[in-house]
KEKE-3310 file (N, C-alpha, C; in steps of 0.2 Angstrom, whole numbers, plus 5000, padded with zeros to 4 digits):
npx = (5153:5160:5156:5143:5143:5149:5139:5129:5135:5136:5122:5118:5125:5120:5107:5108:5113:5126:5131:5140:5136:5139:5137:5135:5135:5133:5139:5129:5118:5103:5101:5094:5088:5080:5074:5070:5062:5068:5081:5087:5086:5073:5058:5045:5030:5019:5011:5006:5014:5025:5039:5052:5064:5080:5091:5107:5122:5137:5143:5137:5122:5113:5109:5119:5119:5114:5106:5091:5079:5064:5049:5037:5021:5013:5020:5026:5039:5056:5065:5080:5086:5093:5104:5120:5132:5145:5156:5156:5162:5172:5173:5169:5155:5149:5135:5125:5112:5098:5087:5070:5060:5044:5036:5042:5052:5065:5081:5091:5106:5114:5128:5130:5140:5144:5150:5154:5155:5164:5157:5153:5143:5127:5123:5112:5095:5079:5065:5051:5034:5025:5008:5000:5006:5015:5030:5036:5032:5040:5051:5050:5059:5053:5044:5052:5060:5050:5048:5060:5061:5051:5057:5069:5065:5055:5054:5067:5078:5092:5097:5099:5110:5115:5104:5097:5090:5091:5086:5074:5060:5047:5032:5026:5037:5044:5037:5024:5006:4995:4984:4966:4958:4962:4964:4969:4984:5000:5009:5025:5041:5052:5068:5076:5092:5105:5119:5117:5111:5096:5082:5073:5059:5058:5061:5050:5040:5043:5041:5027:5022:5027:5019:5012:5019:5017:5007:5002:4998:4992:4984:4974:4977:4981:4993:5002:5009:5003:4996:5007:5013:5002:4999:5008:5005:5007:5003:5006:5010:5009:5013:5024:5034:5050:5065:5082:5099:5114:5119:5126:5138:5132:5141:5148:5147:5143:5150:5150:5156:5167:5176:5180:5194:5190:5177:5180:5187:5177:5168:5175:5178:5165:5162:5171:5165:5153:5158:5164:5153:5146:5154:5154:5141:5140:5135:5141:5144:5140:5148:5142:5141:5139:5127:5111:5102:5085:5073:5060:5052:5051:5044:5032:5027:5026:5017:5005:5004:5000:4988:4981:4981:4974:4961:4958:4956:4945:4936:4935:4930:4918:4911:4910:4902:4890:4887:4885:4874:4865:4863:4858:4846:4839:4839:4830:4817:4801:4790:4776:4765:4752:4747:4745:4734:4722:4714:4699:4688:4671:4658:4643:4631:4623:4622:4620:4626:4641:4651:4658:4662:4677:4683:4689:4697:4699:4689:4676:4663:4663:4659:4646:4640:4643:4635:4622:4621:4620:4608:4590:4585:4576:4579:4584:4592:4603:4609:4607:4615:4609:4616:4616:4618:4627:4628:4632:4635:4635:4635:4628:4611:4604:4601:4584:4572:4568:4560:4556:4563:4577:4586:4593:4606:4608:4602:4590:4573)
npy = (5232:5220:5215:5213:5203:5193:5190:5185:5173:5167:5165:5157:5146:5142:5139:5128:5113:5101:5085:5069:5055:5038:5027:5012:5005:4993:4988:4986:4982:4985:5001:5008:5020:5027:5043:5051:5061:5058:5056:5069:5072:5076:5074:5077:5079:5089:5093:5083:5085:5092:5092:5094:5088:5090:5083:5082:5081:5084:5100:5102:5104:5094:5076:5061:5053:5040:5039:5042:5053:5053:5059:5052:5054:5045:5038:5049:5052:5054:5046:5039:5030:5018:5010:5007:5010:5001:5009:5017:5010:5007:5020:5035:5045:5060:5067:5080:5083:5092:5098:5104:5112:5115:5121:5130:5135:5130:5124:5110:5101:5087:5076:5064:5051:5040:5025:5015:4999:4986:4974:4960:4962:4954:4942:4935:4939:4942:4950:4959:4966:4973:4975:4979:4987:5001:5011:5014:5005:4994:4998:4993:4982:4969:4966:4965:4954:4944:4943:4939:4926:4919:4916:4910:4899:4892:4895:4897:4889:4887:4900:4904:4908:4920:4929:4944:4961:4970:4981:4994:5003:5016:5012:5023:5032:5024:5026:5022:5023:5034:5027:5025:5028:5036:5028:5016:5007:5012:5004:4995:4992:4979:4971:4956:4947:4935:4924:4911:4898:4898:4890:4875:4877:4890:4892:4885:4893:4905:4901:4899:4912:4918:4920:4932:4943:4952:4960:4975:4975:4963:4960:4951:4939:4922:4912:4896:4898:4908:4908:4907:4919:4928:4923:4930:4943:4949:4954:4951:4958:4948:4950:4958:4950:4943:4935:4938:4937:4928:4911:4906:4895:4883:4881:4893:4905:4920:4926:4934:4946:4943:4934:4920:4915:4909:4914:4928:4926:4922:4932:4942:4938:4938:4952:4957:4952:4959:4972:4971:4968:4980:4989:4984:4987:5000:5016:5025:5041:5050:5061:5077:5080:5068:5065:5060:5070:5076:5074:5084:5086:5074:5066:5073:5072:5058:5056:5062:5057:5043:5042:5050:5043:5032:5038:5042:5030:5025:5035:5033:5019:5021:5030:5022:5012:5019:5024:5012:5007:5017:5016:5003:5006:5013:5004:4995:5000:4999:5002:4997:4995:4991:4997:5010:5023:5031:5045:5052:5065:5067:5074:5083:5086:5096:5114:5120:5113:5113:5107:5092:5074:5064:5050:5034:5025:5012:5008:4997:5002:5013:5014:5011:5021:5032:5029:5029:5042:5048:5044:5043:5049:5059:5076:5079:5068:5067:5066:5080:5090:5099:5113:5126:5140:5135:5123:5107:5091:5075:5061:5052:5047:5030:5020:5018:5005:4993:4981:4964:4947:4937:4925:4908:4910:4923:4931:4942:4937)
npz = (5273:5272:5284:5282:5272:5279:5289:5280:5276:5288:5292:5281:5284:5296:5293:5284:5284:5281:5276:5272:5263:5260:5246:5236:5220:5207:5191:5177:5185:5193:5202:5216:5227:5241:5245:5260:5273:5285:5282:5282:5295:5298:5306:5309:5300:5294:5283:5268:5257:5261:5260:5248:5235:5227:5217:5210:5200:5207:5206:5194:5184:5182:5183:5181:5165:5165:5177:5186:5193:5202:5210:5221:5224:5230:5240:5246:5244:5237:5224:5218:5204:5193:5180:5181:5167:5158:5156:5168:5178:5192:5196:5206:5211:5215:5222:5224:5236:5239:5250:5254:5265:5265:5273:5282:5274:5276:5271:5268:5265:5258:5254:5242:5240:5228:5223:5209:5207:5198:5187:5178:5164:5163:5151:5147:5147:5153:5147:5152:5155:5168:5171:5182:5191:5197:5193:5205:5214:5212:5219:5232:5241:5245:5235:5224:5228:5228:5214:5209:5215:5208:5196:5201:5207:5200:5185:5181:5187:5186:5187:5200:5208:5203:5199:5195:5195:5181:5174:5175:5172:5170:5161:5155:5153:5143:5132:5132:5135:5145:5157:5155:5166:5181:5192:5188:5185:5179:5173:5172:5166:5166:5168:5170:5173:5170:5171:5168:5157:5147:5154:5149:5152:5151:5137:5131:5136:5129:5116:5116:5118:5107:5095:5098:5097:5087:5091:5099:5112:5124:5136:5139:5136:5142:5149:5151:5163:5170:5183:5192:5192:5195:5208:5217:5215:5202:5186:5170:5154:5140:5127:5128:5133:5132:5128:5128:5123:5124:5124:5138:5146:5158:5169:5170:5180:5190:5204:5219:5215:5208:5195:5185:5175:5164:5162:5160:5148:5140:5140:5135:5122:5117:5118:5109:5097:5097:5095:5083:5075:5077:5070:5057:5054:5054:5049:5035:5029:5013:5001:4997:4984:4978:4981:4974:4962:4962:4950:4947:4936:4928:4938:4940:4927:4926:4936:4931:4918:4918:4926:4917:4905:4909:4911:4898:4892:4899:4896:4882:4881:4888:4879:4867:4871:4874:4861:4854:4861:4857:4843:4843:4848:4839:4828:4832:4831:4823:4809:4806:4792:4793:4804:4801:4801:4791:4790:4784:4779:4782:4774:4774:4761:4762:4763:4775:4785:4788:4797:4799:4803:4806:4799:4798:4784:4785:4793:4796:4795:4788:4775:4775:4784:4775:4765:4770:4774:4762:4757:4753:4765:4777:4779:4792:4796:4804:4821:4831:4842:4855:4858:4858:4848:4839:4828:4830:4824:4829:4825:4811:4809:4810:4796:4789:4794:4783:4784:4781:4780:4785:4778:4780:4776:4777:4767:4760:4760)
capx = (5152:5163:5152:5137:5145:5150:5133:5125:5138:5134:5115:5118:5128:5115:5101:5109:5118:5129:5135:5141:5133:5142:5133:5138:5131:5136:5138:5124:5113:5098:5103:5089:5089:5074:5075:5065:5064:5073:5088:5089:5084:5066:5054:5038:5028:5013:5007:5008:5018:5029:5046:5054:5071:5083:5097:5111:5129:5141:5145:5133:5115:5109:5111:5122:5115:5111:5103:5085:5076:5057:5045:5031:5016:5010:5024:5028:5047:5059:5069:5085:5087:5096:5108:5127:5135:5152:5160:5156:5165:5178:5173:5165:5151:5147:5129:5122:5105:5096:5080:5067:5054:5039:5032:5046:5057:5072:5084:5096:5110:5119:5132:5130:5146:5142:5155:5152:5159:5165:5154:5152:5135:5124:5122:5105:5090:5072:5061:5043:5030:5020:5003:4996:5011:5019:5037:5038:5030:5046:5056:5050:5063:5049:5041:5058:5062:5045:5049:5066:5059:5047:5062:5074:5062:5050:5055:5074:5082:5099:5099:5098:5115:5116:5099:5097:5086:5096:5083:5067:5057:5040:5030:5025:5043:5046:5033:5017:5000:4992:4978:4960:4956:4968:4965:4973:4991:5003:5014:5032:5045:5057:5072:5080:5097:5109:5124:5114:5107:5089:5079:5068:5053:5058:5061:5043:5036:5044:5037:5020:5020:5030:5014:5009:5024:5015:5002:5005:4996:4988:4983:4968:4980:4983:4998:5003:5012:4999:4995:5013:5014:4996:4999:5012:5003:5010:4999:5010:5008:5013:5016:5031:5038:5055:5071:5087:5105:5118:5118:5132:5138:5129:5146:5151:5142:5146:5149:5153:5160:5173:5175:5185:5197:5186:5172:5183:5189:5171:5165:5180:5176:5158:5163:5174:5161:5148:5161:5165:5147:5144:5159:5151:5134:5141:5133:5146:5140:5143:5149:5136:5141:5137:5119:5108:5097:5079:5070:5053:5048:5049:5040:5026:5025:5024:5011:4999:5003:4997:4981:4978:4980:4968:4955:4956:4954:4939:4931:4934:4926:4911:4908:4909:4896:4884:4886:4882:4867:4861:4862:4854:4839:4836:4838:4824:4811:4798:4785:4771:4760:4745:4745:4743:4727:4721:4708:4696:4683:4665:4654:4636:4629:4619:4626:4619:4630:4648:4655:4657:4667:4683:4682:4695:4696:4699:4683:4671:4656:4663:4655:4639:4638:4643:4629:4616:4621:4618:4602:4584:4582:4574:4585:4586:4594:4609:4608:4609:4616:4607:4622:4615:4618:4632:4625:4637:4632:4640:4635:4622:4606:4605:4596:4577:4571:4563:4557:4558:4566:4583:4586:4599:4613:4609:4599:4583:4568)
capy = (5228:5214:5213:5210:5197:5188:5189:5181:5167:5163:5163:5151:5140:5140:5136:5123:5108:5096:5079:5065:5048:5033:5021:5008:5002:4988:4989:4981:4980:4991:5004:5012:5024:5031:5049:5052:5067:5056:5057:5076:5073:5079:5068:5079:5081:5092:5092:5077:5087:5097:5092:5093:5087:5091:5080:5084:5079:5089:5106:5101:5106:5088:5070:5057:5051:5033:5040:5046:5054:5054:5059:5048:5056:5039:5037:5055:5052:5054:5040:5038:5024:5018:5005:5010:5006:4998:5015:5020:5005:5009:5028:5038:5050:5064:5070:5085:5082:5098:5097:5110:5111:5120:5124:5136:5136:5128:5120:5106:5098:5081:5074:5056:5048:5034:5021:5010:4993:4983:4968:4958:4962:4948:4941:4932:4944:4941:4956:4958:4971:4971:4980:4981:4990:5007:5010:5015:4998:4990:5000:4989:4976:4963:4964:4963:4947:4939:4942:4935:4919:4916:4913:4906:4892:4889:4896:4898:4887:4888:4907:4905:4911:4927:4932:4951:4965:4974:4987:4995:5010:5016:5011:5029:5034:5020:5027:5019:5028:5034:5023:5029:5029:5037:5023:5011:5007:5014:4998:4995:4988:4975:4966:4952:4944:4930:4921:4904:4896:4898:4884:4873:4879:4897:4892:4884:4899:4910:4899:4900:4919:4921:4923:4938:4948:4957:4964:4980:4974:4958:4958:4946:4932:4918:4907:4891:4900:4914:4907:4908:4927:4931:4921:4934:4949:4951:4953:4952:4958:4943:4953:4961:4945:4941:4932:4940:4936:4922:4905:4905:4888:4883:4882:4899:4909:4925:4925:4939:4952:4940:4930:4916:4916:4906:4919:4934:4925:4921:4939:4946:4936:4941:4959:4958:4951:4964:4978:4970:4969:4987:4992:4982:4990:5008:5020:5030:5046:5051:5068:5081:5080:5062:5064:5061:5075:5073:5077:5084:5086:5067:5064:5076:5069:5051:5056:5064:5053:5036:5043:5053:5037:5028:5042:5042:5023:5024:5039:5029:5014:5023:5033:5017:5009:5024:5024:5006:5007:5022:5013:4998:5008:5015:4999:4991:5004:4997:5006:4993:4998:4989:5001:5016:5025:5036:5049:5056:5070:5065:5080:5083:5090:5102:5119:5122:5108:5112:5103:5084:5070:5061:5043:5030:5022:5005:5006:4993:5005:5019:5015:5011:5027:5036:5028:5031:5049:5051:5040:5047:5050:5066:5081:5079:5062:5067:5069:5087:5092:5106:5116:5133:5143:5131:5116:5102:5084:5070:5055:5051:5042:5024:5019:5016:4998:4991:4975:4958:4942:4935:4917:4905:4912:4930:4934:4943:4932)
capz = (5267:5274:5290:5279:5269:5285:5291:5276:5276:5295:5291:5277:5288:5301:5290:5279:5287:5276:5278:5267:5263:5255:5243:5231:5214:5202:5184:5174:5190:5195:5208:5219:5233:5243:5249:5265:5277:5290:5279:5284:5302:5299:5308:5309:5293:5295:5277:5265:5252:5265:5258:5241:5235:5221:5217:5204:5200:5211:5202:5188:5186:5181:5185:5176:5160:5167:5183:5185:5199:5202:5216:5222:5228:5234:5246:5248:5245:5231:5222:5213:5201:5186:5179:5178:5162:5159:5156:5174:5182:5196:5197:5211:5209:5221:5221:5229:5237:5243:5253:5255:5270:5262:5279:5285:5269:5278:5267:5271:5260:5260:5248:5242:5237:5225:5220:5204:5207:5192:5187:5171:5162:5162:5144:5146:5150:5152:5147:5154:5157:5173:5170:5188:5196:5194:5194:5212:5218:5212:5224:5238:5241:5245:5228:5220:5230:5225:5207:5208:5217:5203:5191:5204:5210:5195:5178:5179:5193:5186:5189:5208:5211:5201:5196:5197:5191:5177:5172:5178:5170:5170:5154:5152:5150:5138:5126:5133:5135:5151:5157:5154:5173:5185:5197:5185:5185:5172:5171:5173:5162:5171:5165:5175:5169:5173:5166:5167:5151:5148:5155:5144:5153:5148:5130:5129:5137:5123:5110:5117:5117:5101:5090:5101:5097:5082:5094:5103:5119:5125:5143:5139:5135:5147:5147:5156:5169:5172:5190:5195:5193:5199:5215:5220:5213:5196:5180:5164:5147:5137:5121:5130:5137:5127:5130:5123:5125:5122:5128:5142:5149:5165:5175:5170:5184:5193:5212:5224:5212:5206:5189:5183:5169:5158:5161:5157:5141:5136:5139:5130:5115:5115:5117:5102:5092:5096:5093:5076:5072:5076:5065:5051:5053:5055:5043:5032:5025:5007:4999:4995:4976:4976:4982:4967:4962:4961:4944:4948:4930:4927:4943:4938:4920:4927:4940:4927:4912:4919:4927:4910:4900:4911:4910:4891:4890:4901:4892:4875:4882:4889:4872:4863:4874:4873:4854:4852:4863:4853:4836:4844:4850:4832:4824:4834:4830:4817:4807:4802:4788:4795:4809:4798:4801:4787:4792:4779:4781:4779:4775:4771:4755:4764:4764:4782:4789:4786:4801:4799:4807:4803:4799:4795:4778:4786:4798:4792:4795:4785:4768:4777:4786:4770:4760:4773:4774:4755:4755:4753:4771:4779:4780:4799:4797:4808:4827:4832:4849:4857:4861:4857:4841:4835:4826:4829:4823:4832:4820:4807:4811:4806:4790:4791:4794:4778:4785:4778:4784:4783:4777:4784:4774:4778:4761:4761:4756)
cpx = (5154:5159:5146:5138:5146:5144:5129:5128:5136:5126:5114:5120:5123:5109:5102:5115:5120:5133:5136:5139:5136:5138:5137:5133:5136:5134:5133:5118:5109:5100:5097:5090:5083:5076:5069:5067:5068:5080:5091:5087:5078:5062:5047:5036:5021:5008:5010:5014:5023:5036:5047:5062:5073:5090:5101:5118:5133:5144:5142:5126:5110:5112:5115:5117:5111:5107:5096:5082:5068:5054:5039:5026:5012:5014:5027:5036:5049:5063:5074:5086:5090:5101:5115:5129:5142:5157:5161:5160:5171:5178:5168:5162:5149:5140:5127:5115:5103:5088:5077:5061:5049:5035:5036:5052:5064:5075:5090:5100:5114:5123:5132:5136:5145:5148:5152:5157:5159:5161:5152:5144:5133:5121:5114:5100:5083:5068:5054:5040:5025:5014:5000:5000:5013:5026:5039:5036:5036:5052:5056:5054:5059:5046:5046:5060:5057:5046:5055:5065:5055:5052:5067:5071:5058:5053:5062:5078:5089:5102:5099:5104:5117:5111:5098:5092:5091:5093:5076:5065:5050:5038:5028:5031:5046:5042:5026:5012:4998:4986:4972:4958:4962:4969:4969:4980:4994:5007:5021:5036:5051:5061:5076:5085:5101:5114:5122:5111:5100:5086:5074:5061:5052:5057:5054:5039:5036:5040:5030:5018:5023:5024:5011:5013:5021:5009:5005:5003:4991:4987:4978:4971:4982:4988:4998:5006:5009:4998:5001:5014:5008:4996:5003:5010:5005:5005:5003:5007:5012:5016:5023:5036:5043:5061:5077:5094:5109:5118:5125:5132:5135:5134:5149:5146:5146:5145:5153:5158:5166:5172:5181:5188:5193:5180:5174:5185:5182:5168:5169:5178:5169:5158:5166:5170:5156:5152:5162:5159:5144:5148:5156:5145:5134:5139:5139:5142:5144:5143:5143:5136:5139:5130:5115:5103:5090:5076:5062:5049:5046:5044:5033:5023:5022:5018:5005:4998:4999:4989:4977:4976:4974:4961:4953:4953:4947:4934:4930:4929:4918:4908:4906:4902:4890:4882:4882:4875:4862:4859:4857:4846:4835:4834:4831:4817:4808:4792:4780:4766:4753:4743:4743:4736:4726:4714:4705:4690:4676:4660:4647:4635:4625:4623:4625:4623:4637:4653:4654:4662:4672:4682:4688:4693:4696:4693:4678:4664:4657:4659:4647:4636:4638:4637:4622:4615:4618:4611:4596:4581:4580:4581:4588:4589:4600:4606:4611:4609:4613:4612:4621:4615:4622:4629:4630:4633:4637:4640:4628:4617:4606:4599:4589:4576:4566:4559:4560:4561:4572:4583:4592:4605:4613:4606:4592:4578:4562)
cpy = (5221:5211:5210:5204:5191:5185:5184:5174:5163:5161:5157:5145:5137:5137:5130:5119:5103:5091:5074:5058:5044:5028:5018:5005:4997:4989:4984:4979:4986:4994:5008:5015:5028:5037:5051:5058:5065:5056:5064:5077:5077:5073:5070:5081:5083:5091:5086:5079:5093:5097:5091:5092:5088:5088:5082:5082:5085:5094:5105:5102:5099:5082:5066:5054:5044:5034:5044:5047:5056:5054:5056:5051:5051:5038:5043:5055:5052:5047:5041:5031:5024:5012:5008:5006:5004:5004:5018:5016:5008:5017:5029:5044:5054:5068:5075:5084:5088:5097:5103:5109:5117:5124:5131:5138:5135:5123:5116:5102:5092:5080:5067:5055:5041:5031:5015:5005:4989:4976:4967:4959:4956:4947:4939:4936:4942:4948:4955:4965:4969:4977:4983:4984:4997:5006:5011:5009:4994:4992:4997:4983:4969:4961:4962:4956:4942:4938:4938:4927:4916:4912:4908:4899:4889:4889:4895:4896:4888:4895:4909:4909:4918:4931:4939:4955:4970:4980:4988:5002:5010:5015:5017:5032:5030:5021:5024:5025:5028:5030:5028:5032:5031:5032:5017:5012:5009:5008:5000:4990:4985:4971:4962:4948:4939:4927:4914:4904:4897:4891:4882:4875:4886:4897:4890:4889:4904:4908:4899:4907:4922:4924:4930:4944:4954:4961:4969:4978:4968:4956:4953:4939:4929:4913:4901:4893:4907:4914:4909:4915:4930:4929:4926:4942:4953:4949:4955:4953:4954:4945:4956:4956:4942:4939:4934:4938:4930:4917:4904:4898:4889:4884:4888:4904:4915:4925:4930:4944:4949:4935:4926:4918:4914:4911:4925:4932:4925:4928:4943:4945:4939:4949:4961:4957:4956:4971:4977:4971:4976:4991:4990:4986:4998:5011:5025:5035:5047:5059:5071:5080:5073:5060:5065:5067:5073:5077:5078:5084:5079:5065:5067:5073:5062:5051:5058:5060:5047:5038:5046:5048:5033:5031:5042:5035:5023:5028:5036:5023:5016:5026:5027:5013:5013:5024:5018:5005:5012:5019:5007:5000:5010:5010:4995:4994:5002:5001:5001:4997:4997:4993:5008:5018:5031:5039:5053:5060:5068:5071:5079:5087:5096:5108:5122:5118:5108:5108:5095:5081:5067:5053:5039:5026:5014:5003:5003:4997:5012:5020:5015:5017:5032:5035:5030:5039:5052:5048:5046:5048:5057:5070:5081:5072:5061:5070:5076:5088:5099:5109:5124:5135:5139:5125:5111:5095:5079:5064:5055:5046:5035:5024:5017:5008:4997:4985:4969:4953:4940:4927:4915:4908:4920:4934:4935:4939:4936)
cpz = (5269:5280:5287:5275:5274:5288:5287:5276:5283:5295:5287:5280:5293:5299:5285:5282:5281:5279:5272:5268:5258:5253:5238:5226:5210:5195:5181:5179:5192:5202:5210:5225:5235:5247:5253:5269:5283:5288:5281:5291:5303:5301:5308:5302:5294:5289:5273:5260:5255:5262:5250:5241:5228:5221:5210:5205:5203:5205:5195:5189:5185:5184:5180:5171:5161:5173:5182:5192:5198:5209:5216:5226:5232:5240:5249:5249:5238:5230:5217:5211:5195:5186:5177:5172:5163:5160:5163:5180:5185:5197:5203:5209:5215:5219:5226:5230:5242:5244:5255:5260:5268:5267:5281:5280:5272:5273:5270:5265:5263:5253:5248:5237:5234:5221:5216:5204:5200:5192:5179:5169:5160:5154:5142:5150:5148:5152:5148:5155:5162:5173:5176:5193:5192:5196:5201:5216:5218:5216:5231:5237:5241:5239:5224:5221:5227:5218:5205:5210:5212:5198:5194:5206:5205:5188:5176:5185:5192:5187:5196:5211:5209:5198:5199:5192:5188:5174:5174:5175:5170:5162:5151:5149:5144:5132:5127:5134:5143:5151:5157:5161:5177:5191:5194:5185:5179:5169:5171:5169:5166:5167:5170:5171:5174:5168:5165:5160:5153:5149:5150:5145:5150:5141:5128:5130:5131:5117:5110:5116:5111:5096:5092:5100:5092:5085:5099:5111:5119:5132:5144:5139:5141:5145:5152:5163:5172:5180:5194:5197:5197:5206:5220:5218:5207:5190:5174:5158:5143:5130:5122:5133:5131:5131:5125:5127:5122:5127:5131:5145:5156:5170:5175:5174:5187:5200:5215:5221:5209:5200:5188:5177:5163:5157:5158:5149:5137:5135:5134:5123:5113:5114:5111:5096:5091:5094:5085:5072:5071:5071:5058:5049:5054:5048:5041:5028:5018:5005:4997:4987:4974:4977:4976:4968:4960:4955:4945:4942:4928:4931:4941:4932:4922:4931:4936:4921:4913:4921:4921:4905:4902:4910:4903:4889:4893:4898:4885:4876:4883:4883:4868:4865:4873:4866:4852:4855:4859:4847:4837:4845:4843:4828:4826:4833:4823:4816:4803:4798:4790:4800:4807:4798:4796:4788:4786:4782:4778:4780:4772:4765:4757:4766:4771:4787:4787:4790:4801:4803:4803:4804:4796:4789:4780:4791:4793:4791:4791:4779:4770:4780:4780:4765:4764:4774:4767:4753:4755:4760:4773:4780:4787:4801:4802:4815:4828:4840:4850:4861:4860:4850:4837:4834:4825:4829:4825:4827:4817:4810:4807:4801:4792:4790:4789:4779:4782:4782:4781:4783:4781:4782:4774:4772:4762:4757:4754)
residu = (UNK:UNK:UNK:UNK:UNK:UNK:UNK:UNK:UNK:UNK:UNK:UNK:UNK:UNK:UNK:UNK:UNK:UNK:UNK:UNK:UNK:UNK:UNK:UNK:UNK:UNK:UNK:UNK:UNK:UNK:UNK:UNK:UNK:UNK:UNK:UNK:UNK:UNK:UNK:UNK:UNK:UNK:UNK:UNK:UNK:UNK:UNK:UNK:UNK:UNK:UNK:UNK:UNK:UNK:UNK:UNK:UNK:UNK:UNK:UNK:UNK:UNK:UNK:UNK:UNK:UNK:UNK:UNK:UNK:UNK:UNK:UNK:UNK:UNK:UNK:UNK:UNK:UNK:UNK:UNK:UNK:UNK:UNK:UNK:UNK:UNK:UNK:UNK:UNK:UNK:UNK:UNK:UNK:UNK:UNK:UNK:UNK:UNK:UNK:UNK:UNK:UNK:UNK:UNK:UNK:UNK:UNK:UNK:UNK:UNK:UNK:UNK:UNK:UNK:UNK:UNK:UNK:UNK:UNK:UNK:UNK:UNK:UNK:UNK:UNK:UNK:UNK:UNK:UNK:UNK:UNK:UNK:UNK:UNK:UNK:UNK:UNK:UNK:UNK:UNK:UNK:UNK:UNK:UNK:UNK:UNK:UNK:UNK:UNK:UNK:UNK:UNK:UNK:UNK:UNK:UNK:UNK:UNK:UNK:UNK:UNK:UNK:UNK:UNK:UNK:UNK:UNK:UNK:UNK:UNK:UNK:UNK:UNK:UNK:UNK:UNK:UNK:UNK:UNK:UNK:UNK:UNK:UNK:UNK:UNK:UNK:UNK:UNK:UNK:UNK:UNK:UNK:UNK:UNK:UNK:UNK:UNK:UNK:UNK:UNK:UNK:UNK:UNK:UNK:UNK:UNK:UNK:UNK:UNK:UNK:UNK:UNK:UNK:UNK:UNK:UNK:UNK:UNK:UNK:UNK:UNK:UNK:UNK:UNK:UNK:UNK:UNK:UNK:UNK:UNK:UNK:UNK:UNK:UNK:UNK:UNK:UNK:UNK:UNK:UNK:UNK:UNK:UNK:UNK:UNK:UNK:UNK:UNK:UNK:UNK:UNK:UNK:UNK:UNK:UNK:UNK:UNK:UNK:UNK:UNK:UNK:UNK:UNK:UNK:UNK:UNK:UNK:UNK:UNK:UNK:UNK:UNK:UNK:UNK:UNK:UNK:UNK:UNK:UNK:UNK:UNK:UNK:UNK:UNK:UNK:UNK:UNK:UNK:UNK:UNK:UNK:UNK:UNK:UNK:UNK:UNK:UNK:UNK:UNK:UNK:UNK:UNK:UNK:UNK:UNK:UNK:UNK:UNK:UNK:UNK:UNK:UNK:UNK:UNK:UNK:UNK:UNK:UNK:UNK:UNK:UNK:UNK:UNK:UNK:UNK:UNK:UNK:UNK:UNK:UNK:UNK:UNK:UNK:UNK:UNK:UNK:UNK:UNK:UNK:UNK:UNK:UNK:UNK:UNK:UNK:UNK:UNK:UNK:UNK:UNK:UNK:UNK:UNK:UNK:UNK:UNK:UNK:UNK:UNK:UNK:UNK:UNK:UNK:UNK:UNK:UNK:UNK:UNK:UNK:UNK:UNK:UNK:UNK:UNK:UNK:UNK:UNK:UNK:UNK:UNK:UNK:UNK:UNK:UNK:UNK:UNK:UNK:UNK:UNK:UNK:UNK:UNK:UNK:UNK:UNK:UNK:UNK:UNK:UNK:UNK:UNK:UNK:UNK:UNK:UNK:UNK:UNK:UNK:UNK:UNK:UNK:UNK:UNK)
# end
C-alpha cells in the first residue's frame, strides 16, 4: 500500500512542475496580467483551444473579491485583472495557477506571488465607455498608452505626471446588452484618474454632454473632441462620459509611490469627510413591533368606493340625458286636424252590386260622384271589370253630356 502511494506521488511530481512568479500591483490602479502557454514552457500549440487555465487564491477555491479572470478566444490566452482596494495595501497574495494541455492532458502549476503596494487613491476620475472595443483590447499596453496620451496631451495636460487607468470592465458585466450581431464589439467601461484638477476643456466637455445623461445610449452624438478619440481608434458613448471627484490643488501630485505631508493631510481630511457622510447616511433598522400594520379592509373599501361613486354619477347623468331626450321626442309630435282623412263607404242602391269604393269626405269630387251615381243614368253606369264571376266595380261612369254653351262666367246660356 505504501509502495502504491509513493508511486502516485512520483507520477504527480513528474507530470506537474511548480515554480513561483513574483508580481506587484498598486492600490487604486488597474492590474492586468496575461497568461500564455510560454509561462508553462509550452511552445507548440496544435489546436487553437489546446490549453486551459484555472487561477485561484492559494488554499481557496476562488480569487480575491477585487480580481477577475477571463479567457479570450480571440487571443487564445487568459487574463487576470482588477483594481486592488485600500484594504489590500501592504499585503502579499499567493495565487495557484493550474494549466491543462487538452491534447495529452498534461497539467502544470505555478504560484504567483502578488504584492499590493500602498498608493493614495486618485480623487479625480473621468469615466467613459468605448463602444468599438472589447475588454481584452485594453489589455494591450499600446492602446492604453494611446488613451492616456489623449488626456495628457489634449484634454487634461495637468495630469501628465500621474494619470493612470483605475478601472476597466466589460460593458456586458456591468449590465449592458450583447450586440445584435456577433461581429460587433461588446464595449468596455474605462476610468482614468489623477490628482490634478480638471482642466477647463474637460469642464466644457462635461457641460456639452450633460443634457445626454438622461439617455441610456447615444452613440450617434458627436462632440467637439470627437476627432481626437477617433484618430486613435476610440468611439465613445457620450452618454456615459462623466467626471467625478474632488478638486485637488494642482501642486499636490503623486510621484513615484511617495506623497508629501500636505497630500497626506488633504487625503486624510477627505477620508474623514467621506466616513462621516457614510455614517450619517447609514440606515438604521426598526423593531418589529414598530412596523406599521397594513389594513387591507380600508384599502379595499377605498379601492372600490371611488370607482363605485364615479360609476353611479355616470349612470345618473346618462339616465337623465336619456329621459330628457325621450320627453323632448314626445313633445315635438303634432297631430294636425287638417290632415285627418275620413273615409266613407259609397254603395249603390242596386241589390246586385254590394261592393262599393271608399271616398274621402274632403275629396271635391265626392259629391259629384255621389250625385251621378244616383242620377237617372242606365243601370250599367258603372265600369265593370271582366274578372270572372265576381263583379267588382272600380269607379262610376261620368254623367252624360247635355250640351249647351258656357258663358264667360261659367254659366249655361
